[in-house]
MDTraj code that builds the backbone (N, CA, C; nanometers):
import mdtraj as md
import numpy as np

residues = "UNK UNK UNK UNK UNK UNK UNK UNK UNK UNK UNK UNK UNK UNK UNK UNK UNK UNK UNK UNK UNK UNK UNK UNK UNK UNK UNK UNK UNK UNK UNK UNK UNK UNK UNK UNK UNK UNK UNK UNK UNK UNK UNK UNK UNK UNK UNK UNK UNK UNK UNK UNK UNK UNK UNK UNK UNK UNK UNK UNK UNK UNK UNK UNK UNK UNK UNK UNK UNK UNK UNK UNK UNK UNK UNK UNK UNK UNK UNK UNK UNK UNK UNK UNK UNK UNK UNK UNK UNK UNK UNK UNK UNK UNK UNK UNK UNK UNK UNK UNK UNK UNK UNK UNK UNK UNK UNK UNK UNK UNK UNK UNK UNK UNK UNK UNK UNK UNK UNK UNK UNK UNK UNK UNK UNK UNK UNK UNK UNK UNK UNK UNK UNK UNK UNK UNK UNK UNK UNK UNK UNK UNK UNK UNK UNK UNK UNK UNK UNK".split()
xyz = np.array([
    [-0.9212, 2.1351, -0.6106],
    [-0.8030, 2.0899, -0.5396],
    [-0.7754, 1.9427, -0.5740],
    [-0.6532, 1.9145, -0.6131],
    [-0.6156, 1.7777, -0.6483],
    [-0.6099, 1.6914, -0.5227],
    [-0.6601, 1.5708, -0.5369],
    [-0.6558, 1.4767, -0.4256],
    [-0.5341, 1.3879, -0.4454],
    [-0.4394, 1.3964, -0.3524],
    [-0.3197, 1.3148, -0.3615],
    [-0.2689, 1.2866, -0.2202],
    [-0.2256, 1.1643, -0.2005],
    [-0.1651, 1.1252, -0.0738],
    [-0.0210, 1.0887, -0.1062],
    [0.0725, 1.1471, -0.0338],
    [0.2133, 1.1194, -0.0611],
    [0.2906, 1.1130, 0.0696],
    [0.3677, 1.0054, 0.0849],
    [0.4528, 0.9876, 0.2025],
    [0.5856, 0.9280, 0.1580],
    [0.6912, 0.9660, 0.2271],
    [0.8234, 0.9129, 0.1978],
    [0.8895, 0.8769, 0.3297],
    [0.9528, 0.7591, 0.3325],
    [1.0155, 0.7129, 0.4560],
    [1.1440, 0.6396, 0.4211],
    [1.2462, 0.6573, 0.5033],
    [1.3737, 0.5898, 0.4828],
    [1.3791, 0.4621, 0.5656],
    [1.4254, 0.3553, 0.5031],
    [1.4412, 0.2253, 0.5681],
    [1.5893, 0.1896, 0.5633],
    [1.6519, 0.1602, 0.6755],
    [1.7939, 0.1242, 0.6738],
    [1.8150, -0.0215, 0.6311],
    [1.7496, -0.0577, 0.5230],
    [1.7532, -0.1943, 0.4705],
    [1.7593, -0.1863, 0.3182],
    [1.8153, -0.2885, 0.2534],
    [1.8244, -0.2860, 0.1064],
    [1.6867, -0.2937, 0.0398],
    [1.6776, -0.2437, -0.0836],
    [1.5496, -0.2454, -0.1552],
    [1.4871, -0.3843, -0.1640],
    [1.5682, -0.4893, -0.1760],
    [1.5150, -0.6244, -0.1873],
    [1.4324, -0.6625, -0.0648],
    [1.4751, -0.6172, 0.0519],
    [1.4028, -0.6477, 0.1762],
    [1.2718, -0.5690, 0.1814],
    [1.2776, -0.4406, 0.1514],
    [1.1572, -0.3562, 0.1533],
    [1.0581, -0.4060, 0.0479],
    [1.1092, -0.4428, -0.0697],
    [1.0264, -0.4934, -0.1786],
    [0.9415, -0.6117, -0.1333],
    [1.0015, -0.7026, -0.0577],
    [0.9284, -0.8197, -0.0085],
    [0.8061, -0.7782, 0.0726],
    [0.8186, -0.6713, 0.1501],
    [0.7089, -0.6273, 0.2368],
    [0.5961, -0.5583, 0.1617],
    [0.6209, -0.5151, 0.0384],
    [0.5115, -0.4538, -0.0384],
    [0.4605, -0.5451, -0.1494],
    [0.5238, -0.6638, -0.1660],
    [0.4815, -0.7538, -0.2736],
    [0.4476, -0.8954, -0.2278],
    [0.4828, -0.9340, -0.1078],
    [0.4566, -1.0685, -0.0561],
    [0.3302, -1.0616, 0.0291],
    [0.2219, -1.1241, -0.0173],
    [0.0929, -1.1098, 0.0516],
    [0.0983, -1.1525, 0.1980],
    [0.1758, -1.2537, 0.2297],
    [0.1870, -1.2957, 0.3694],
    [0.2413, -1.1808, 0.4557],
    [0.3399, -1.1081, 0.4030],
    [0.3966, -0.9940, 0.4757],
    [0.3022, -0.8738, 0.4711],
    [0.2347, -0.8538, 0.3588],
    [0.1388, -0.7434, 0.3456],
    [0.0272, -0.7579, 0.4493],
    [-0.0132, -0.8813, 0.4744],
    [-0.1185, -0.9061, 0.5737],
    [-0.0774, -0.8612, 0.7128],
    [0.0526, -0.8551, 0.7396],
    [0.1016, -0.8112, 0.8707],
    [0.0849, -0.6602, 0.8911],
    [0.0969, -0.5823, 0.7828],
    [0.0930, -0.4372, 0.7994],
    [-0.0251, -0.3684, 0.7315],
    [-0.0933, -0.4385, 0.6423],
    [-0.2045, -0.3739, 0.5727],
    [-0.3343, -0.4507, 0.5947],
    [-0.3563, -0.5554, 0.5169],
    [-0.4781, -0.6351, 0.5314],
    [-0.4656, -0.7621, 0.4479],
    [-0.5517, -0.8596, 0.4749],
    [-0.5504, -0.9825, 0.3958],
    [-0.5906, -0.9561, 0.2508],
    [-0.5405, -1.0401, 0.1630],
    [-0.5752, -1.0268, 0.0220],
    [-0.5027, -1.1311, -0.0596],
    [-0.4908, -1.1034, -0.1884],
    [-0.4247, -1.1993, -0.2763],
    [-0.3372, -1.1279, -0.3801],
    [-0.2617, -1.0276, -0.3362],
    [-0.1715, -0.9543, -0.4242],
    [-0.0591, -1.0459, -0.4712],
    [-0.0289, -1.0358, -0.5998],
    [0.0881, -1.1009, -0.6596],
    [0.1491, -0.9966, -0.7524],
    [0.2802, -0.9740, -0.7436],
    [0.3426, -0.8702, -0.8260],
    [0.3627, -0.9139, -0.9718],
    [0.2503, -0.9387, -1.0380],
    [0.2509, -0.9846, -1.1766],
    [0.1642, -0.8875, -1.2569],
    [0.2206, -0.8319, -1.3624],
    [0.1494, -0.7348, -1.4446],
    [0.0131, -0.7887, -1.4859],
    [-0.0917, -0.7106, -1.4607],
    [-0.2275, -0.7478, -1.4980],
    [-0.3025, -0.8300, -1.3934],
    [-0.2316, -0.8755, -1.2887],
    [-0.2977, -0.9563, -1.1853],
    [-0.4038, -0.8730, -1.1140],
    [-0.5250, -0.9262, -1.1052],
    [-0.6328, -0.8599, -1.0320],
    [-0.6438, -0.9238, -0.8951],
    [-0.6572, -0.8404, -0.7937],
    [-0.6627, -0.8912, -0.6572],
    [-0.7531, -0.8041, -0.5721],
    [-0.7851, -0.8572, -0.4556],
    [-0.8656, -0.7828, -0.3584],
    [-0.7904, -0.7773, -0.2260],
    [-0.8135, -0.6695, -0.1549],
    [-0.7682, -0.6555, -0.0170],
    [-0.8935, -0.6301, 0.0651],
    [-0.9001, -0.6904, 0.1836],
    [-1.0228, -0.6802, 0.2631],
    [-0.9968, -0.6193, 0.3994],
    [-1.0778, -0.5200, 0.4295],
    [-1.0713, -0.4506, 0.5576],
    [-1.2092, -0.4557, 0.6228],
    [-1.2185, -0.3990, 0.7403],
    [-1.3466, -0.3907, 0.8097],
    [-1.4355, -0.2886, 0.7373],
    [-1.5587, -0.3246, 0.7046],
    [-1.6487, -0.2274, 0.6414],
    [-1.6694, -0.1048, 0.7312],
    [-1.6816, 0.0109, 0.6666],
    [-1.7068, 0.1364, 0.7375],
    [-1.8212, 0.2087, 0.6671],
    [-1.9458, 0.1694, 0.6987],
    [-2.0607, 0.2303, 0.6304],
    [-2.0664, 0.3823, 0.6466],
    [-2.0178, 0.4326, 0.7588],
    [-2.0188, 0.5780, 0.7815],
    [-1.9316, 0.6520, 0.6807],
    [-1.8412, 0.5792, 0.6124],
    [-1.7550, 0.6385, 0.5099],
    [-1.7913, 0.5868, 0.3711],
    [-1.9076, 0.5227, 0.3584],
    [-1.9496, 0.4636, 0.2307],
    [-1.8455, 0.3650, 0.1784],
    [-1.7980, 0.2767, 0.2669],
    [-1.6950, 0.1789, 0.2306],
    [-1.7376, 0.0410, 0.2765],
    [-1.7434, -0.0544, 0.1801],
    [-1.7898, -0.1900, 0.2117],
    [-1.6787, -0.2827, 0.2626],
    [-1.5542, -0.2332, 0.2670],
    [-1.4440, -0.3129, 0.3199],
    [-1.3614, -0.3850, 0.2153],
    [-1.3954, -0.3683, 0.0872],
    [-1.3214, -0.4386, -0.0176],
    [-1.2535, -0.3381, -0.1112],
    [-1.1234, -0.3593, -0.1323],
    [-1.0486, -0.2828, -0.2319],
    [-1.0274, -0.3754, -0.3511],
    [-1.0650, -0.3293, -0.4678],
    [-1.0493, -0.4037, -0.5926],
    [-0.9288, -0.3450, -0.6648],
    [-0.8286, -0.4273, -0.6913],
    [-0.7020, -0.3770, -0.7433],
    [-0.6545, -0.4559, -0.8644],
    [-0.5661, -0.3926, -0.9405],
    [-0.5041, -0.4578, -1.0553],
    [-0.3612, -0.4041, -1.0683],
    [-0.2658, -0.4948, -1.0847],
    [-0.1258, -0.4550, -1.0999],
    [-0.1084, -0.3854, -1.2348],
    [-0.0544, -0.2627, -1.2305],
    [-0.0357, -0.1821, -1.3507],
    [0.1092, -0.1763, -1.3961],
    [0.2032, -0.1851, -1.2998],
    [0.3454, -0.1771, -1.3338],
    [0.4266, -0.2485, -1.2268],
    [0.5266, -0.3248, -1.2709],
    [0.6168, -0.3946, -1.1803],
    [0.7590, -0.3793, -1.2335],
    [0.8437, -0.3153, -1.1571],
    [0.9872, -0.3112, -1.1839],
    [1.0511, -0.3619, -1.0551],
    [1.0896, -0.4900, -1.0519],
    [1.1370, -0.5504, -0.9274],
    [1.2403, -0.4649, -0.8528],
    [1.2127, -0.4505, -0.7237],
    [1.2977, -0.3769, -0.6290],
    [1.3019, -0.2273, -0.6555],
    [1.2187, -0.1783, -0.7509],
    [1.2188, -0.0357, -0.7832],
    [1.0806, 0.0289, -0.7819],
    [0.9811, -0.0375, -0.8423],
    [0.8494, 0.0260, -0.8533],
    [0.7377, -0.0767, -0.8622],
    [0.6284, -0.0453, -0.7914],
    [0.5060, -0.1244, -0.7976],
    [0.3894, -0.0271, -0.8050],
    [0.3009, -0.0503, -0.9014],
    [0.1851, 0.0369, -0.9184],
    [0.0616, -0.0493, -0.9385],
    [-0.0491, -0.0104, -0.8716],
    [-0.1738, -0.0828, -0.8902],
    [-0.2936, 0.0088, -0.8756],
    [-0.4010, -0.0302, -0.9453],
    [-0.5269, 0.0433, -0.9307],
    [-0.5831, 0.0109, -0.7929],
    [-0.6671, 0.0999, -0.7418],
    [-0.7211, 0.0887, -0.6057],
    [-0.8634, 0.1420, -0.6122],
    [-0.9601, 0.0500, -0.6214],
    [-1.1010, 0.0899, -0.6322],
    [-1.1736, 0.0495, -0.5054],
    [-1.2639, 0.1353, -0.4624],
    [-1.3378, 0.1075, -0.3394],
    [-1.4697, 0.1831, -0.3432],
    [-1.5624, 0.1409, -0.2589],
    [-1.6910, 0.2088, -0.2547],
    [-1.7845, 0.1477, -0.1537],
    [-1.9110, 0.1868, -0.1626],
    [-2.0097, 0.1433, -0.0644],
    [-2.0652, 0.0026, -0.0876],
    [-2.0292, -0.0617, -0.1982],
    [-2.0784, -0.1965, -0.2228],
    [-2.2005, -0.2013, -0.3120],
    [-2.2389, -0.0880, -0.3671],
    [-2.3562, -0.0838, -0.4546],
    [-2.3176, -0.0741, -0.6021],
    [-2.1904, -0.1024, -0.6298],
    [-2.1437, -0.0950, -0.7678],
    [-2.0777, 0.0370, -0.8024],
    [-2.0974, 0.1390, -0.7193],
    [-2.0335, 0.2687, -0.7418],
    [-1.8959, 0.2661, -0.6766],
    [-1.7914, 0.2734, -0.7598],
    [-1.6560, 0.2651, -0.7077],
    [-1.5782, 0.3934, -0.7340],
    [-1.4988, 0.4310, -0.6371],
    [-1.4025, 0.5382, -0.6552],
    [-1.2751, 0.4717, -0.7062],
    [-1.2198, 0.5235, -0.8118],
    [-1.1002, 0.4668, -0.8725],
    [-0.9808, 0.5549, -0.8373],
    [-0.8655, 0.4920, -0.8093],
    [-0.7432, 0.5648, -0.7808],
    [-0.6249, 0.4744, -0.8112],
    [-0.5042, 0.5260, -0.7943],
    [-0.3830, 0.4501, -0.8234],
    [-0.2855, 0.4630, -0.7076],
    [-0.2268, 0.3495, -0.6682],
    [-0.1241, 0.3451, -0.5636],
    [0.0092, 0.3157, -0.6319],
    [0.1083, 0.4007, -0.6044],
    [0.2414, 0.3836, -0.6612],
    [0.3448, 0.3772, -0.5503],
    [0.4257, 0.2728, -0.5520],
    [0.5368, 0.2573, -0.4592],
    [0.6662, 0.2703, -0.5404],
    [0.7572, 0.3566, -0.4960],
    [0.8866, 0.3706, -0.5618],
    [0.9950, 0.3501, -0.4580],
    [1.0889, 0.2600, -0.4872],
    [1.1996, 0.2295, -0.3974],
    [1.3274, 0.2836, -0.4596],
    [1.4021, 0.3619, -0.3828],
    [1.5276, 0.4180, -0.4300],
    [1.6381, 0.3810, -0.3327],
    [1.7402, 0.3152, -0.3834],
    [1.8540, 0.2784, -0.2996],
    [1.9286, 0.4058, -0.2628],
    [1.9539, 0.4243, -0.1323],
    [2.0139, 0.5493, -0.0868],
    [2.0768, 0.5287, 0.0509],
    [2.1962, 0.5814, 0.0705],
    [2.2617, 0.5821, 0.2017],
    [2.2569, 0.4458, 0.2716],
    [2.2949, 0.3391, 0.2005],
    [2.2941, 0.2033, 0.2559],
    [2.1560, 0.1598, 0.3036],
    [2.0539, 0.2076, 0.2368],
    [1.9172, 0.1709, 0.2716],
    [1.8262, 0.1983, 0.1537],
    [1.6998, 0.2187, 0.1850],
    [1.5990, 0.2388, 0.0817],
    [1.5070, 0.3540, 0.1194],
    [1.4881, 0.4436, 0.0255],
    [1.3880, 0.5484, 0.0408],
    [1.2621, 0.4957, -0.0269],
    [1.1535, 0.4852, 0.0506],
    [1.0272, 0.4348, -0.0032],
    [0.9305, 0.5509, -0.0174],
    [0.8834, 0.5708, -0.1385],
    [0.7884, 0.6779, -0.1678],
    [0.6550, 0.6144, -0.2054],
    [0.5506, 0.6579, -0.1374],
    [0.4138, 0.6165, -0.1696],
    [0.3419, 0.7382, -0.2265],
    [0.2819, 0.7210, -0.3423],
    [0.1968, 0.8257, -0.4007],
    [0.0644, 0.7589, -0.4365],
    [-0.0422, 0.8021, -0.3708],
    [-0.1773, 0.7515, -0.3970],
    [-0.2529, 0.8687, -0.4590],
    [-0.2925, 0.8525, -0.5855],
    [-0.3496, 0.9662, -0.6595],
    [-0.4504, 0.9218, -0.7639],
    [-0.4853, 1.0144, -0.8493],
    [-0.5783, 0.9904, -0.9601],
    [-0.7158, 0.9463, -0.9123],
    [-0.7617, 1.0057, -0.8029],
    [-0.8936, 0.9719, -0.7495],
    [-1.0009, 1.0181, -0.8473],
    [-1.0851, 0.9254, -0.8883],
    [-1.1962, 0.9562, -0.9785],
    [-1.3234, 0.9045, -0.9134],
    [-1.4264, 0.9848, -0.9175],
    [-1.5516, 0.9476, -0.8525],
    [-1.5640, 1.0211, -0.7205],
    [-1.6750, 0.9992, -0.6558],
    [-1.7013, 1.0679, -0.5293],
    [-1.6181, 1.0051, -0.4179],
    [-1.5355, 1.0870, -0.3548],
    [-1.4540, 1.0420, -0.2419],
    [-1.4839, 1.1347, -0.1256],
    [-1.5270, 1.0759, -0.0159],
    [-1.5579, 1.1606, 0.0992],
    [-1.4288, 1.2123, 0.1612],
    [-1.4306, 1.3374, 0.2074],
    [-1.3122, 1.3919, 0.2750],
    [-1.2721, 1.3063, 0.3953],
    [-1.3702, 1.2437, 0.4589],
    [-1.3439, 1.1585, 0.5753],
    [-1.2577, 1.0379, 0.5364],
    [-1.2902, 0.9741, 0.4248],
    [-1.2114, 0.8568, 0.3840],
    [-1.0736, 0.8990, 0.3342],
    [-1.0626, 1.0144, 0.2684],
    [-0.9314, 1.0639, 0.2255],
    [-0.8419, 1.0901, 0.3464],
    [-0.8967, 1.1534, 0.4477],
    [-0.8204, 1.1797, 0.5703],
    [-0.7790, 1.0491, 0.6359],
    [-0.8696, 0.9535, 0.6382],
    [-0.8406, 0.8231, 0.6969],
    [-0.7284, 0.7526, 0.6205],
    [-0.7333, 0.7571, 0.4870],
    [-0.6286, 0.6932, 0.4066],
    [-0.4955, 0.7657, 0.4218],
    [-0.4993, 0.8974, 0.4292],
    [-0.3759, 0.9769, 0.4475],
    [-0.3031, 0.9307, 0.5741],
    [-0.3752, 0.9229, 0.6842],
    [-0.3165, 0.8798, 0.8118],
    [-0.2810, 0.7315, 0.8087],
    [-0.3683, 0.6515, 0.7474],
    [-0.3482, 0.5072, 0.7425],
    [-0.2234, 0.4682, 0.6654],
    [-0.2006, 0.5300, 0.5492],
    [-0.0820, 0.4963, 0.4712],
    [0.0457, 0.5269, 0.5488],
    [0.0500, 0.6424, 0.6144],
    [0.1707, 0.6771, 0.6905],
    [0.1919, 0.5781, 0.8045],
    [0.0862, 0.5457, 0.8743],
    [0.0943, 0.4476, 0.9823],
    [0.1423, 0.3130, 0.9290],
    [0.0900, 0.2713, 0.8131],
    [0.1282, 0.1437, 0.7546],
    [0.2742, 0.1418, 0.7110],
    [0.3245, 0.2537, 0.6616],
    [0.4657, 0.2593, 0.6232],
    [0.5548, 0.2416, 0.7466],
    [0.5115, 0.2953, 0.8593],
    [0.5870, 0.2756, 0.9838],
    [0.5758, 0.1306, 1.0308],
    [0.4597, 0.0683, 1.0081],
    [0.4427, -0.0736, 1.0434],
    [0.5388, -0.1606, 0.9635],
    [0.5584, -0.1269, 0.8358],
    [0.6543, -0.2019, 0.7530],
    [0.7933, -0.1917, 0.8157],
    [0.8341, -0.0698, 0.8500],
    [0.9658, -0.0483, 0.9103],
    [0.9797, -0.1277, 1.0399],
    [0.8782, -0.1215, 1.1244],
    [0.8819, -0.1955, 1.2512],
    [0.8886, -0.3459, 1.2279],
    [0.8153, -0.3964, 1.1292],
    [0.8156, -0.5402, 1.1001],
    [0.9526, -0.5842, 1.0486],
    [1.0129, -0.5059, 0.9607],
    [1.1459, -0.5411, 0.9096],
    [1.2478, -0.5392, 1.0234],
    [1.2423, -0.4337, 1.1046],
    [1.3356, -0.4231, 1.2168],
    [1.3197, -0.5407, 1.3134],
    [1.1960, -0.5794, 1.3421],
    [1.1715, -0.6917, 1.4336],
    [1.2251, -0.8208, 1.3732],
    [1.2043, -0.8394, 1.2431],
    [1.2546, -0.9603, 1.1772],
    [1.4077, -0.9635, 1.1812],
    [1.4712, -0.8506, 1.1543],
    [1.6179, -0.8443, 1.1535],
    [1.6737, -0.8629, 1.2940],
    [1.6064, -0.8028, 1.3937],
    [1.6504, -0.8195, 1.5336],
    [1.6374, -0.9642, 1.5767],
    [1.5278, -1.0288, 1.5360],
    [1.5056, -1.1697, 1.5701],
    [1.6099, -1.2589, 1.5063],
    [1.6451, -1.2288, 1.3803],
    [1.7452, -1.3086, 1.3081],
    [1.8827, -1.2897, 1.3715],
    [1.9110, -1.1665, 1.4169],
    [2.0404, -1.1385, 1.4783],
    [2.0571, -1.2098, 1.6120],
    [1.9454, -1.2290, 1.6831],
    [1.9501, -1.2942, 1.8149],
    [1.9515, -1.4461, 1.8037],
    [1.9108, -1.4974, 1.6898],
    [1.9024, -1.6441, 1.6720],
    [2.0390, -1.7079, 1.6562],
])
top = md.Topology()
chain = top.add_chain()
for i, resn in enumerate(residues, 1):
    res = top.add_residue(resn, chain, resSeq=i)
    for name in ("N", "CA", "C"):
        top.add_atom(name, md.element.get_by_symbol(name[0]), res)
traj = md.Trajectory(xyz[None], top)
């Protein structure tokens, strides 16, 4: 069985706004985790979460930017593991499509190589969807705040 996580969500905001939330580390820290992502081809970065030894996860994601098409697509490698040098490798792809005066955001997390526990896959499946909703809530809160100012 192929391991793939896929979610799609509509944002009533232009692609440029949604793009900022998936490429600006300060904004990424609001909905995902701290790190040093920069949308530059070949840039290597880390994202840090709470370690979860019960899932063989040391809390560090090792990533590298694989593709950048501003306001349209962002792709990066996503490696993680227990901290003993054994890493599960995968790829995260974000695709933004302008549609109906907003943006359709598609997340596809795939190409899992190495041992991946079903527990961590389930956790990531739920986590990505939750995080996509956090992005929407953060954009809406920012726009509501700007409208009231």
